[in-house]
N, C-alpha and C positions, 0 to 999 in steps of 0.2 A: 274360266277363263280366262288367264292374264293377259289385258290390253297392256298400250300406250297407257291409257290414264290411268289404270291401278299402278305403272308399275313408274309412273312418275309421284306418284302421292309419297311427302317424306322426304324429297330428293333437295334438296337444301345447297348443295354445290358441287361446281364446276369439275367433272373428274380430272381436266388439265388442271386446273389449279391446286389439284392437290399432291400432283408428283412435280411442283416448282414450287411449292411451302417448303417453308423453313424446316418444318416436321415433317418431310415426306419420308415415308417408307422408301429407304435407299433399294430393296429389292426390285421392290414395283415401280419404283422411277429408273431404275438400270432398264427393267421391261420393256419400260415405255419406250425412250431413245436408242433404245434396239431395235423396238418395233418400228420406227419413224425411218431407221437406217434400211431398212429393208424395202428395195423395190416390190415385192410380192406384195408386201404386207397394204403398204400405203396405194397401191395399184386398187388391190380390193377395197380399199377404205374409201378412198375415190368413188370406187364401182358401186356399195354401198351407199353412198351420201345418193347419188341422181337415183337409186334407186327404192331410196324410201323417199325423197323428194317425188317420183313418181308417183308412189303408190299414195304419197297423202293427197295428191292436185288428181289420181282416179275416183280415190273415195270423197273426198271434198264432205260439204254438211250432211249429204244423208248418211256417209260413213261415220262422222262422228254420232248421231242420232242414232242408227243402229247399234252402234257400238252400245250407248247406253241402254237404250232398254233391254239390249239382248242381258242387259246384267239386269234384269228387274225397275228399271227404273224407269216409271211411264207417266208418274204425273207432272203437267208442265209446272210447278212449283218447283219442283223437287229437281226437275230436268234442267231447270235455269239455273236453280242455287249449286249446281253439281258443275254446269257447262264454266258459270262464272267462277267458282273454283279451279276449275283446270285452266280459263283464259288467265288466270292470276299465278297460277301454278308455274304454266310457261313461260311469262312474262320475266317471273323472279328469274327462271332457270335459265334465260336466251340474257340474261342482264348479265348473269352470274359466270355463261360460258364468254360472253365479249371479256368481259372482267379476267377471266382464266385465260385467253391467248393474251392478251397484255401481258398477264404476267406471265405466261411462257415467252415472248418475247424480250421483256425485261431480264431474264434469267437467260438466255442465250446471249445477250447481250452485256453482262454481269458478266457471265464466266468469259467469253474475248477479252475483257478486259484485266482480268484475276488473272488470266492465263497467261498471257498477250505474248510474254518474254518467250516460253517454250514454246508458245505456236508457231511463234518466228523463227527460234532455231531450228525450229523440226521441218518449217517449210522450206529454211536455207537449206535443210539437209538436203530435203528429197531436190532441191535447183543443183544445189554445188556438188554432191553427192554422187545423188542420180543422177543427174544431167551429164556430167563431166567431166569429176573424179573415175567415176568408174565405168564407163565407158573407154574411158583414157588409160586404164589399164588392164583394160578388157584388149586392147588394142596392142599395148606394149607385147601380149603375153602372147597374143595370137601371132604379133609379127617374129618372136624371141628367134626362131630358126634362121627365118629371113635377113636380122639384122646382123646375125652372127656370120652367117654365109657371106654376107655383103663385107664383113670385114673383115672375113677370109681373102678375097679376092685382092683390098686395098693390100693387107701386107704382103700379100704372094708379091704387087707389084713393085711394092718396095724391096724385095729383094729377098724376104723368108722362106724357107720351105716349108711345107705341114709338119714335120715333126719339130721345126722349132718352136712353131707358135703351140702345136700341142705340148709338149712336152714343157712349153713356158706356161702356157694357161692364158698365155695374150687375146684369146676371143672375148668380144663385148659385146651384147651384157653377155654377163658370168651369168652359170648355174646361179648362184648365189642367189643372184640379180633374180632371177625369176624366183626362186623359192620366197626370195623377200614381198614381191610385187604378188604372189600369191597370197601369200597371210596377208598384206593390205590391203588386196581383194575383197579377202572372206569378213575383214573385222568392217569394210566399206561397207560392202551388203550386211553384217548382222545391224550397223548403223543404219540406214535406210531401211532396214524393217521398221526399227523401234519407233523410231520417226513415225514412218505411215501408221501403224500400230497408234500410237500417241494421238495422234488426226484424225483419228478412226473413232475414239474413245470419247469425241467432242460431244456435246459442250459440256460433259460432268468430268473429262480428262483425268485420265490414269497417271499421275506423275508418276507411280514404281516404273514403268518402261523405260521410261530415259531417266532414272534415279542415277543410274551407275556414268552418264554423262555429265554429272554435276549441273542442270537445268534443275532450277525449283520455284516453282508458281510467287508472283508478285515480289521478287528480290532483283 
């Protein structure tokens, strides 16, 4: 039966550090950061942390000794040797895990600095385009017929009749204006979608998502 004690033997590097080291496997690295962005995964991971702690507290020293005896390690000398070995392995693993967590923080910080310019541009896009420009265009499009009707009333009050207004194509905004607003709105929505998608790829950041907008890292 595999136990925690047998699993840690030969384990020599924090898993976290593996994913933020310079020679990290790109596929595994992306999978790790994708997992961190998953609310379901992180929720269950936190739950598992609590359950593991609860199990260790419940088993206590009795559980540890019972685990070793179940593996056939029964003599006091051998038991002490194995317990000492595990204590050393756990101490090393704990230290490496803390180092890995520090490396993770440094990795994220370095990524924010490296991609500061495109990140800033993407955030500005969310603010300016998403919160201001798109709502303004949507309002103009919704109010198109209302504005034309109001303009017609003003022209009628000025002495023109409907035939003159329609024949002369005098109403503002024009149908061409509406078509241009719709084209601009579609482009703005696409720009916002790319900006949001780019920010979601952090801290690895996929510049190809916004490459069409002329934004490059570190420039």
